[in-house]
N, C-alpha and C positions, 0 to 999 in steps of 0.2 A: 660719096656723094652715098647718103645713107637714105630712103624712101620706103614706105609701104608698098606691098604687092600692087598687083592689079591682075586683069583677065589677061592681059599680052608678056606678063613678068611671066604665072605660073610655070607654062609650060618650062620656063628655063629652067624653076627650079628646081618641076620634078627631074630635070636630066641632072642637074646639080645633085638630089638626095641620090641618085641613081651611080654617078662617079664616085661620091663622096662614102657611100655607105654601103654597096652594092648588094641593097635588098631587091628581094624578089618584085618584079612588076606588082602581084596581088596585094603585096604589103604596100608599096607606097599608094598604089590607089586607094588603095582603103586611109592611108596619112589625110591623101589630098581629098577625098570625096567625104568622109566624118569627120576629119578634123582643122585639116588647115580653112583658115578664112585671110583674106586677102588685107583685114583692117588690123588684124594678129599678127601682119608677116612682115619684119624688118627685110631687106635686099640691101645690099655694100654693092655700088658699080664704081667697078675704076675704067674711065674712059671708056664709060656705057655701057662698059659690059659687066654685067652679076654675077661677082663672084664667092659673093658670100651670104651666109642671110642665116637668119635664126627663126621661128614659132612660139608664140606667148600663150600657150591652150588653157583655156579659164578651167577653173577646177574650185572645190570649194574644200576646206580640212575642220575639224573639229576643234576647235581651243579652246583650254577653258568653259566648256559648257557651253561654245558656242559656237556655230556654222560663221564661217568666215571665205569670201575668196580668197584663191592666191591663183600666180602665171605658174604654168607651168612650160621653162623654158628646154625646147622639143630639135631636134633637126637642123642643130646649131654646126654650122658646118661652112669651109672653106675650098674650093677649087684647090685643086696642087700647088700650080704655079705663082696663085698669089698666098700664100702662106707665109705666115712669121712676117708680116707687113703690119700687124697692130688691127687690122679690119674688126676681125671676130671682137678683139677688146673694147671698140666702136659702136658696135652692134650690140654688144651685152649693157654699156653704160646706157646706152639711148635707149634699149627695152626696160632699167632700171628708171629712166626719169619718165616713160609714155604710163609705167603701172603706176608712179607714185600719180602723176598728174589723174589719174583713173585710178583714184582711191582706192587702190589694190597692195596691201600691208606686206602680203611677204612673195618672193617669188622660189620656185623651187626647180630644183633639178636633179638626173642622177647622169655621172660620168662615166660616160662609156670604156674608160679605162682606167689602172689605176692613176696614172700619171696626172690625170686631168687631178681630181680632186685635190694636186697642189697648185694647180693652173686655177681653179676656179675660187679657191684661199686669195687670190690678188683681188679680186671685186668682192670679197667680204663673205662668201659664201662659207657656212660651217658645216660639218657630216651630220644628222641628228635623227638619221633613220640607217638603221641596220640590219644585214638581209639575212634571214631568220635560215636557223641551221636545219632546218623541216617545215617540208612543203605545206602551203597554204590547203587549204578543205580544198576539194579540188572540185572543177569547172564541171569536170566529164558526171560526175556523178549527180552533181547537182539540176543537170540539163536530163540526166537521164527519170532520175527523180522526180520531174514536175511534168505538170501536165501543158505548160506553155509556155512562153519566152520571159510572160508575165507572172507566172509565179516563181519561175526560176530567177529573177530579179528580186522581186520581196524575200525569198528566202536567202539568196547571196548578199543582201541588205541587211536586212537582218544581223549576220553575222560581225558586219563593221557600224554603224548606222550609230552603238552607244558607246562605242569607242572614243576616247578622248585621245588627243594628237593624232586623229586619224585621216590617211587624205578618204572622203565619200566619191561613188560614182552614181550618174544618173543613169536614169534605164536609158537614155541614147550613150551613155558611154556602156554601159552593160553590153548591148548588141553591139556595138565594135569591136569588144573584147572578146564577145564569143566568135563576131567573125575570124578574126585573128587568130584564138585558141586554136577554131578546127582549121584554119589554112595551115596553120602549123604543126599540125597533128596530134594535136592538144598533149603537150609537153607538161611536166611537174611544173608548178610554179612558186615563186618563191617572195615571203617579203622581200623590199629590194632594200640598197645602203643607193640613199641619196641626201644632197646638200640643200641647205637652203640660208635664204639671205633675204635679213630685217629688212621693208621699205620703208613701213610706218609705223617708230617708235613707238611714237606717243600712242599709238590706236591702240598696239598688241602690249603697252605695257596698263593702258588703264583696263585691259580683260586682265590682263592678271591681276592688280590689286583689286579689282571684284571680288575676286575670289578671295584673296589676303586682304582682307578689310582691315587687321590689326597692325599688320605691316608701315611703319615708320621709316624712310631710311632716306638721304640724299643719295641720288645717282646718275654718275655723270658718262655720259656714251658721247665720243667723238666733238669735246667741248661743250658740250650743251647739255644743263645740269637738271632734272626733274626730283622734284620731291612728288615721294608717294608716302601719301599720308592717309589711312581711314579712306582705305576705297578711291581716293581722289588722286590723279594725276597735274600737277602742274610746275612750268619751265619756275626759276628760281634762279636767282643767281646770285646764293650764297653759294660758299663751298661748301662740296663732297664728303659724303661719305666715303666711297668706294669709285672708282674711277674705270670703265669696263669698253672697248671695241663693241663694233657691230657684230664682229664674227660670238665673241664671248657670249656679248648681250642674245646670238640668238640661243645660243647655248642653254644658259639661263633660262631662258623662257619655255624653251622644249623642255629641260628638266632631263639633257641627254649627260648622264654620266654624271652630274652633278656631286657624287659623292664622293667623286675622285679632287673634285677641288677645295683647293684652301679654306682654311673659317675666313671671315663671318658667309662668304659665298653662299658652300655647301648646306648651312645651316638656312640661308634667307629661302635658295629654290631648291624644293623637291624633286625627286628625279620620276621622271615620266618616262614610259615606252612608246615611242611614235611609232605610226606602222604607215606603208606605201607600199603598195602590189598592184599587178595589174597597169601597166602605164603606157603599154604597149611599147615596152621596150625591146 
């Protein structure tokens, strides 16, 4: 059985996090005081025992010149004795259903291990973020050279606010990031490798066509054909020019290494560089 968390379940989830991730108490407390919300946390119960959970943290991302919401799926975990039973799969599918109902067009996550990239592909996630070779602008320098936390945030925000396909941070996010950074000993930070899953393809296609008004194409996505024409997106019964699945659609919309695709896709969808960092990973 799947349900949202509540004040009675929260202590069980803190313990579940400790068992599954072995994080320090200070980090777990930061997550559960600053990011965790009952209504954004799903829990799987097996015979009245909380055995698996995930959290859906709200963020925004710059996408074709617009700032749109997405859910960052975090803390996906199952207690050791209850793994390989399909509980996490049910939680992920339920999360996608909830995000669609809440009109959140994207889900993003960061696989903790390499093998998890293949696992999340089963749920239509596609990698669109790469880890950077060089560290990002150092937080300790920002903090040292700023007179206060608000000034530090203003400078930090200026580094990313105008970047398209970039995960944005609120002032509240930044304060949490700084606390975790200090607790962790101020290590170098990098852009992160991550995956995205399209929840509302029509909404995202409208943003794309708005920036590419000269495009005219019929695109089929998982059995539904859309006509993209003069900046307008509408469903059509006509035969498609191109068929794509959700994973490929995600790659196309984010412009992730589209230069390596076959024609006509690489000509229709320009390449972009997506950026994500400092996600309390």
